[in-house]
BALOBA-1460 file (C-alpha; in Angstrom, 3 decimals):
// residues 103
<rec num="1" residu="x" x="6.395" y="-102.044" z="23.873"/>
<rec num="2" residu="x" x="4.245" y="-100.451" z="26.208"/>
<rec num="3" residu="x" x="5.966" y="-97.099" z="25.886"/>
<rec num="4" residu="x" x="5.831" y="-97.043" z="22.335"/>
<rec num="5" residu="x" x="1.803" y="-97.931" z="22.450"/>
<rec num="6" residu="x" x="1.385" y="-95.177" z="25.089"/>
<rec num="7" residu="x" x="3.287" y="-92.634" z="22.887"/>
<rec num="8" residu="x" x="1.183" y="-93.763" z="19.916"/>
<rec num="9" residu="x" x="-2.351" y="-93.160" z="21.948"/>
<rec num="10" residu="x" x="-0.937" y="-89.946" z="23.110"/>
<rec num="11" residu="x" x="-0.651" y="-88.852" z="19.657"/>
<rec num="12" residu="x" x="-4.270" y="-89.697" z="18.743"/>
<rec num="13" residu="x" x="-5.300" y="-87.625" z="21.966"/>
<rec num="14" residu="x" x="-3.068" y="-84.571" z="20.750"/>
<rec num="15" residu="x" x="-3.609" y="-84.634" z="16.938"/>
<rec num="16" residu="x" x="-7.695" y="-83.850" z="16.840"/>
<rec num="17" residu="x" x="-7.079" y="-80.442" z="18.700"/>
<rec num="18" residu="x" x="-4.169" y="-79.607" z="16.486"/>
<rec num="19" residu="x" x="-6.275" y="-80.521" z="13.233"/>
<rec num="20" residu="x" x="-9.254" y="-78.574" z="14.527"/>
<rec num="21" residu="x" x="-7.216" y="-75.471" z="15.055"/>
<rec num="22" residu="x" x="-6.008" y="-75.859" z="11.408"/>
<rec num="23" residu="x" x="-9.707" y="-76.260" z="10.202"/>
<rec num="24" residu="x" x="-10.961" y="-73.268" z="12.217"/>
<rec num="25" residu="x" x="-8.055" y="-71.108" z="10.860"/>
<rec num="26" residu="x" x="-8.981" y="-72.131" z="7.227"/>
<rec num="27" residu="x" x="-12.836" y="-71.608" z="7.680"/>
<rec num="28" residu="x" x="-12.136" y="-68.216" z="9.320"/>
<rec num="29" residu="x" x="-9.491" y="-67.410" z="6.611"/>
<rec num="30" residu="x" x="-12.185" y="-68.089" z="3.979"/>
<rec num="31" residu="x" x="-14.754" y="-65.842" z="5.750"/>
<rec num="32" residu="x" x="-12.579" y="-62.867" z="6.312"/>
<rec num="33" residu="x" x="-11.147" y="-63.170" z="2.489"/>
<rec num="34" residu="x" x="-14.920" y="-63.342" z="1.359"/>
<rec num="35" residu="x" x="-14.545" y="-66.740" z="-0.013"/>
<rec num="36" residu="x" x="-17.103" y="-69.722" z="0.863"/>
<rec num="37" residu="x" x="-16.086" y="-72.126" z="3.391"/>
<rec num="38" residu="x" x="-16.761" y="-74.841" z="1.057"/>
<rec num="39" residu="x" x="-13.518" y="-73.464" z="-1.049"/>
<rec num="40" residu="x" x="-10.816" y="-73.635" z="1.567"/>
<rec num="41" residu="x" x="-7.959" y="-74.045" z="-1.068"/>
<rec num="42" residu="x" x="-9.028" y="-70.663" z="-2.570"/>
<rec num="43" residu="x" x="-8.081" y="-68.998" z="0.780"/>
<rec num="44" residu="x" x="-4.544" y="-69.960" z="0.796"/>
<rec num="45" residu="x" x="-2.296" y="-67.023" z="-0.012"/>
<rec num="46" residu="x" x="1.338" y="-68.063" z="0.477"/>
<rec num="47" residu="x" x="2.294" y="-64.326" z="0.846"/>
<rec num="48" residu="x" x="0.194" y="-63.858" z="3.700"/>
<rec num="49" residu="x" x="2.124" y="-63.762" z="7.154"/>
<rec num="50" residu="x" x="-0.689" y="-65.592" z="9.121"/>
<rec num="51" residu="x" x="-0.858" y="-68.384" z="6.504"/>
<rec num="52" residu="x" x="2.974" y="-68.818" z="6.635"/>
<rec num="53" residu="x" x="2.948" y="-69.035" z="10.667"/>
<rec num="54" residu="x" x="0.104" y="-71.472" z="10.562"/>
<rec num="55" residu="x" x="2.171" y="-73.585" z="8.085"/>
<rec num="56" residu="x" x="5.583" y="-73.392" z="9.928"/>
<rec num="57" residu="x" x="3.625" y="-74.025" z="13.277"/>
<rec num="58" residu="x" x="2.011" y="-77.080" z="11.613"/>
<rec num="59" residu="x" x="5.327" y="-78.471" z="10.302"/>
<rec num="60" residu="x" x="7.019" y="-77.870" z="13.801"/>
<rec num="61" residu="x" x="3.883" y="-79.506" z="15.835"/>
<rec num="62" residu="x" x="4.432" y="-82.760" z="13.485"/>
<rec num="63" residu="x" x="8.279" y="-82.790" z="14.060"/>
<rec num="64" residu="x" x="8.216" y="-82.092" z="17.799"/>
<rec num="65" residu="x" x="5.413" y="-84.853" z="18.137"/>
<rec num="66" residu="x" x="8.052" y="-87.398" z="16.431"/>
<rec num="67" residu="x" x="10.731" y="-85.989" z="18.839"/>
<rec num="68" residu="x" x="8.118" y="-86.592" z="21.842"/>
<rec num="69" residu="x" x="7.879" y="-90.247" z="20.431"/>
<rec num="70" residu="x" x="11.868" y="-90.562" z="20.516"/>
<rec num="71" residu="x" x="11.834" y="-88.985" z="24.008"/>
<rec num="72" residu="x" x="8.951" y="-91.197" z="25.282"/>
<rec num="73" residu="x" x="10.790" y="-94.487" z="23.979"/>
<rec num="74" residu="x" x="14.109" y="-93.380" z="25.433"/>
<rec num="75" residu="x" x="12.367" y="-92.396" z="28.934"/>
<rec num="76" residu="x" x="13.618" y="-88.898" z="28.726"/>
<rec num="77" residu="x" x="10.882" y="-87.495" z="30.886"/>
<rec num="78" residu="x" x="12.139" y="-83.641" z="31.520"/>
<rec num="79" residu="x" x="12.893" y="-83.617" z="27.667"/>
<rec num="80" residu="x" x="9.673" y="-85.257" z="26.837"/>
<rec num="81" residu="x" x="7.986" y="-82.800" z="28.805"/>
<rec num="82" residu="x" x="9.649" y="-79.655" z="27.208"/>
<rec num="83" residu="x" x="8.752" y="-81.286" z="23.888"/>
<rec num="84" residu="x" x="5.175" y="-81.929" z="24.801"/>
<rec num="85" residu="x" x="4.942" y="-78.097" z="26.086"/>
<rec num="86" residu="x" x="6.240" y="-76.776" z="22.708"/>
<rec num="87" residu="x" x="4.038" y="-78.937" z="20.608"/>
<rec num="88" residu="x" x="1.070" y="-77.991" z="22.418"/>
<rec num="89" residu="x" x="2.074" y="-74.280" z="21.976"/>
<rec num="90" residu="x" x="2.234" y="-75.170" z="17.954"/>
<rec num="91" residu="x" x="-1.079" y="-76.496" z="18.299"/>
<rec num="92" residu="x" x="-2.458" y="-73.401" z="19.739"/>
<rec num="93" residu="x" x="-0.865" y="-71.238" z="17.022"/>
<rec num="94" residu="x" x="-3.702" y="-71.722" z="14.364"/>
<rec num="95" residu="x" x="-6.461" y="-70.703" z="17.012"/>
<rec num="96" residu="x" x="-4.666" y="-67.580" z="17.825"/>
<rec num="97" residu="x" x="-4.189" y="-66.631" z="14.115"/>
<rec num="98" residu="x" x="-7.771" y="-67.380" z="13.453"/>
<rec num="99" residu="x" x="-8.655" y="-64.919" z="16.379"/>
<rec num="100" residu="x" x="-6.424" y="-62.472" z="15.055"/>
<rec num="101" residu="x" x="-7.771" y="-62.488" z="11.388"/>
<rec num="102" residu="x" x="-11.291" y="-61.418" z="13.225"/>
<rec num="103" residu="x" x="-9.634" y="-58.392" z="14.690"/>
């Protein structure tokens, strides 16, 4: 119904901000590691805490967005707002991690 379509479009509004944050993090990570930005996979170091944090926040973002969809479809406004807020925080994490790499 209409609620499902609205929730679907809301995801398309939220995802680009999140995806850009991950890309910014990877580009800065590549620069900080002395690796060209064209070789993003070479910048991945699983033992690095900042990478782990970005990976976990990315998974949580997607899980929270699915929970948001369920709350939206269930007309659970308060829970939906809480989930949206948590997902937004997860979307900000890659930007914060990128800034910390530059310090």
